[in-house]
N, C-alpha and C positions, 0 to 999 in steps of 0.2 A: 504493500500500500504506500501511496505517496502522501504521507501525513502533512508535510509542509505545504504542498499544493492544495490539499483539502482545507487547511487553515486559511490559505489565501482566498479561496472561493467563498468561505464563510465570512471572511472580512468584507468582501465585496457585497455580499448579501446584506450584511448589517448596514453598510453605507447606502444601499438601495432603499432600505426601510427608512433610514433617516432622511434621505433625499426627498422622498414623497411627502414628508411632513412640511415641506415648503409651501404646498398648496393651502393647507389650513392656516399656516402663518399669514399668508397673503389675505385670507378671509378675515382673520383676526384683526389685522391692521385696517382693513376696509370697514369693519363693523365696530371699530374702537374697542376691541376686546384685548385683554392682556395676552400677548404672544409668548411671554417668557417661559411657560412650561414647555411649549413646543420648541422654542429656540434652545433651551437647555437640553432637551431630548436630542435634538439634531446635533448639538455640539458633542454630546456623549457618544452618539453613534459614529459621527465622522472621525472623532479622535480614536475610537477603537479601530475603525477601518484603516486609518493611516498607520497606526502602530502595527496592525496586523500585516499590512502591505510591506512595511519596512522590515519587519521580522522575517517575512517569507520572500524577500526580493530575489533570493537565489533558488527559489523552488523551480523544478522542472515541470513544464506544462504537459504532464502525463497523468491520465486517470484510468484506473482499472474499474471494472464493474463494481467492486467493493467500495472503491472511493466514491463512486456515484451514489450508492445507497447511503453511505455514511454522511456525505454532504447534504443529501436530500433530507434525511431524518433529522440531523442536528440543526439544519437550517431553519426548519419550521419552529423548533423550540427557541432558537435565538431570535427569530422574527417576533415570536410572541412576547419574549422578554423586552426587547427594545421597542417593540410596538406598543407595549403597555406603559412605558415610561411617562408619556404625556398625561395619562389618567392619574398616575401616582404623583407626579410633580404638580398637577393641578390642585391636589389636596383633597380630592373627593374619594379616592380609593387607596387602600393599603396595597402592598406589593402582591400578595396572593390574589386579591381581587383584580388588580391591574393585569396580572398575567392571565387570569381567567378571561377578562374582557377582550384582551388582544388575541388570545388563542381562539376565542369564540368568533372574533372578527376574521382572522386570516383563514380559518377553517370553514368559514361561512355557516357557522352553527346558529348564531343569533341569540343564544342565551345571554343574560345580562345580570350584573350585580348592582346596576344603578337603580336606586329605589324611585327616583323622580327624574326621568330623562329630560324633561322640559326645562329644568333649572340649570342644565349644563350649558357652557358656551357653545355657540353654533360652530366655532372652529373645531372644538373637540368632537362634536357630533359628526362633522364632515370627515374627520380623521377616522372615526369608527366606520363610516360608510366606505371610505377609500380602502381600509384594510380588507373589507369583504369583497370589493371589486377586484382588488389585486389577487386575493386568495382564490376567487372563483375561477379565473382563467389560469392562475398559476399552476394548478394541478394538471389541467389539460395540457398545458405546454410541457410540463415535465414528463408526462406520460408519452405524448405523441412526438414532441420535437427534440427535447434535450436528452433524455435518458438513452434513446437508441444510439446516440453518438458515442456512448460509452462502451459499446460492444454488446455481447450477449447478456451481460448483467442488467443493462437498461431495459431489455425486452421482457424481463421477468414480471414486471408490473402489467404487461399487456397479455399475459397468457390466458386470462379469463375471457378475452375478447374473441368472439366467434367470427368466422369469415363474414365480411360485410364492411360497412362504412367505417367502423372504428379501427379496424385492422389496417385498412388501406390508407396510404398517405394521400393527401389532396394534391400535392405537387411532388415532382421528383426529388427536390432538395428539402431537407428538414427545416432549414432556416426560412425557406419560402413558405413552408407549412405553418411555422410559428407566426409569420407576418400575416398570413391569410386568416388564421384564427383570430388574431388580435384585431384585424380589420373588421371581420364579421361581428365580433364581440362589441367593438366600439360603435359600429353602425347601429346595432340593436339597442345599445345603451342610449345613443343620441335620439333614436326614435322614441324610446321609453320616456326620456326627459320631455320631449315635445308633447307627447300624449298626456302626461301628468299635468303639464301646464295648461293644456286645453281644458282638462277636467277640473280646473280650479285650484291646483296646488301653487304655492309660491315657487319661484325658480329654484330657491335653495332646497325646499322640500322635494321638489321634482328631481333634482340631482341626487339627493340622498336616497330616495326610494327607487330611482332607476338603477343606481349603483347596486343597491342591496337586493333589488328584485331580480335582475338578470343574473346576479351571482348566487341566487337562491340562498341569501344570507338571512334576511329578515330583520336587520336592525332598522328601527324607525326613529323618527324625531319626536314622536308623540307617545304618551303613556298608553293611549288606546290603540296604538298601532294603526292599521288601515281603517279601523272602525271610526277614526276621527274624521276621515275624508269623505268626499261625495260618493254617491252610488256609481257615477261614471268612472271615478278614479279607481274604485274597487274592481270594476269590470276590466279596466285597463291593466291593473295589477295581475289579474287572472291570466291575461294573455302574456305578460312579461314573464311571470313565474313559469308558465307552460313552456315558453321558449327556452328559459334557463335550464329546465329539466330535460330538454331534448338534446340528443347527441349533436354537438356542434359541427360535425362533418356533414350531417344532414342539412343543417342551415347553409353550409357552404355550397353544397351541391344544388340545393334548391334556389338560393338567393343569387349565387354568382353564375352558376351554369344552367339554371333552369331545368335541372334533372329531377323531375317530379317522381321518377321511379324510386327515388330514395325514400319516399313516404310509404313504400310498400314493404319495407324491411320488417321482419317479424317482431323485433323488439319495439319498434315505433307503434305497430298495430297493437301489440300487447299493452303498451303505455296508454294508448287511447281506450282500449277495452277496460282496463282497470279503473281509469278515471271516470269513464262513463257509467260503469256498473256500480261503483261505490257512490257516485253522486246520485244516481237514481234511487238507490236504497236509502240514502240519507234523506232525500226529499220525501219518500214514502213514510219514513218514520216520523219526520218532522211534521207531516200533515196532521198527526194525532197528538203532537207534543207542544206545538207553539201556535200562537195566534198571529201569524205573519201572512202577508200576501204571497201569492204563488211566485212572483218575481223575487221577493226577499228570500223565500225558501230555496229557490234554485240558485240564487246568487251566493248566499252564505254556504250552502252545501257544496257547490262547485268550488268556491273560494277556499274553504278549509280542506277539501280533498286534495286540490292541487297544491296548496301551501304546505301541507304535511307530506304528501308524496314526493314533491320536489325538494323537500327538506328546507323550504324557505323559512317557515315559521311565522309569517305575517298572520295577524288575526283580524277578521272583520267583525267578529262577535265573540263573546265568551263561550266557547264550545264546551267548556267544563260543565255548563248548565244543561247540556244536551243529555238525552237518555244514555245510560251506561253502555248500551250495545254500540252506540255510535262512537263513543270514546274508545271502546275496544277496537273497532274497525280502524279508527285513525291510528291507533297503536300498530296495527298490522301494516298500514301504509308507511309508517316510519321505517319499518324493517325493509319493505320493498325498495323504497327510494326511487330516484330518477333513473334515466337511461345512462348506459356507459358512455363515456366521452362527453358528459354534460357537467354542469357545475353542481349538480345534486349529489347528495350522499346516499347512505343506506347500502343495502346489499346489492342493488342495481337490478333493473327489470330483466336484463339478459340472463343473470344467474338464476333468477326465479323461474324463467322459462326453461332453462336447461334442466333444472331440478325437476320440474313438472314433466318434461318430456322423458325423463329417465324412468318415471314410474311405470308407464305401459311397457317400456322395453324390458324392464326387470320382470314384470308380470309374465310377459310372453316367454322369456327364458326359463322361468320356473315351470310353466305349463308345458313348454316344448323345448327341452334342453338342447336339442340339436338344431333348432332353428336360429338363424342369425338375425338378430333384431338390432337395427341401427337407427339411432335417433338422429334427426336432421334438423337444421335450422337454416332458413333461406336456401333450402335445397343442397346444403353442404353438410356432410356428416359431422357430428360433434365428436371430436377426438376424445380419447380416454384422458389425455392430459388436461383438456379444458374441463371435463366433467369432474375430475379429481380436484381441480382448483376450486370449482364452484362448491362442491361438497365440503371441502376442508375449510374454505372461507366461511361458510355458513355455520359449521360446527364451532370453529374457533371464535367467531364473533358472538355466538350465543353464550359460550362459556365466558368470554370477556365481559359481556354485559352483566351476567349473573355475578361474577366476581366483583365488579364495580359496585353493584347494588348491595352486596354483602358488606363491603368495606364502608359504604355510606350509612348503611343501617347500623353498623357498629358505632357510628358517630352520633347516634341518637336521632337520625332521620327515620321517620316512619317508613315501613317497607314499600308502600305504594309510591311515595315520593322518591325514595332511593332508587327504586326500579325505573321510574320515569326519568329521573335525572341521568342515570347510567345509560339508558336506552337512547335518550335524546342527544347525549354527548357523543356516543359512538356513531349514531346515524347522522350527526350534524344537522339536527332539526331545529332546536331552539327551545320550544315549550315542552314540558313533560306533563306530569299528572299531579294532582293534589296541591301541595304547597309550592310546586314549581310549574304550575299550569300556565295557560295561555295569557292570563292577566296578572301573573305573579312574576317574581324574579328570584335570583339565586343569592341574594345578599345575606340570607340567614344561614347558608351552608358554612360549616366550619372551615377555617383557613386551609387545613390540610385537605379537606374535601374539595375545595376549589382547585387546588393544585392537581389533585387526582382527576377531576373532571376536565380541566384544561388539557391535561396530558391525554386523556381518553379522546378528546376532540381531535387532537393531532394524529393519534393512532388511527382513528376512524377515517380521517381525511386521506391519510397515506395508504390505508388498508393494512391490515394486521401483519401480513407476511413481510412487509417492508421493514417494520420495527422488529418483528420476531427474529429475523435473521441476524440482527445485531447481537442477540444473546446466544448465538451458536458459536462454539469454539472454532468451528471450521471457518467462520467468517474472518476471524482474527489470525488464523494460522497461515503463515507464509508458505 
């Protein structure tokens, strides 16, 4: 391993985090807010970067697959630490809470320890939104554009992707792919900003919610989340969240090349089926449970289904007041998550489809041992390697969530709240259940619990195998 060059890469990442804090500084100056917390944070980040670059000036520009995984994993933790400094220096959050808030931002989780969001300076709220916007596209870039440059090690994160749009590059060169992704991401963000302004948001609120909507992050500038804004803004947010939870290679093919056949991929069709089916069931249950108009029922049902499934976490209403069966279904959606190659978290729709397709194949082999049963997706056979990855990821993630819940429960969190907090951290959703529900926050979680949950968010964002391999002796063995 090339540790010296790894440190150089991490130093540059810290500088990048500090550099993006310039934008909220400019807002602070324009709104006559105190920019000193952000300026001090920038100074600490830049100083660390310069010292790191000076110390590693003789590093050779060589990276093995293991170096790539190490830099990727440690980079997210460092981003959460330095990204949390403005919250701490502002004086509103202690260090564990600041780490939690930044981890929630960069991983696009959306959970918060801020008890009253609206009293915070607009510049700090903009920084929260920027962390989610950067984190949303950051993972896609690492998976599709950056890591493959490292050799076979970089492709390990792609093994669960079936033949189709996620596996294929959009352009022959990876750097062109990265630029294309950022172009599409930025274009949708700008459209989102314009739409929110049309539907009554202030320009600053529009920027914040477009950033966190397309990133499927869910940070809002209002305590009531999207429930504060107009009906039109909520419908627009539904569209933005849906696009954020969709594979960005599909966006590229449809928006840039007009390739409408991309909408026929099984994962996208499965994405539509789950959203439609769950929304219809929610509406049928709400017909007997609430005194709303049909438009309100459809809007709130569709909004919460898409918000939870894409792991955005916006709320248009307090869905904890809904019947228990609907809360259970929303918990299922947390596990499913968005599409592969999207900004959404969770298990991913593609893995759920793979697991479901395996059931009839196994049944056939049990009934007819000599018959060859091959599961296919998009007319391509699902390899054993992809199937093993999907099963192992599901089992490990389930165990990971249960372990997190047990640890939180040992800190005197009630079991339902502990399970909801652990699940929402791993799935990068935001709201959980009971005391960490849609209209609640995580300020009451013990400090060590906040560190655990912040770490769980990062593991959930990177996917568990990326972190797990760091604990293997073979990883560190030369």
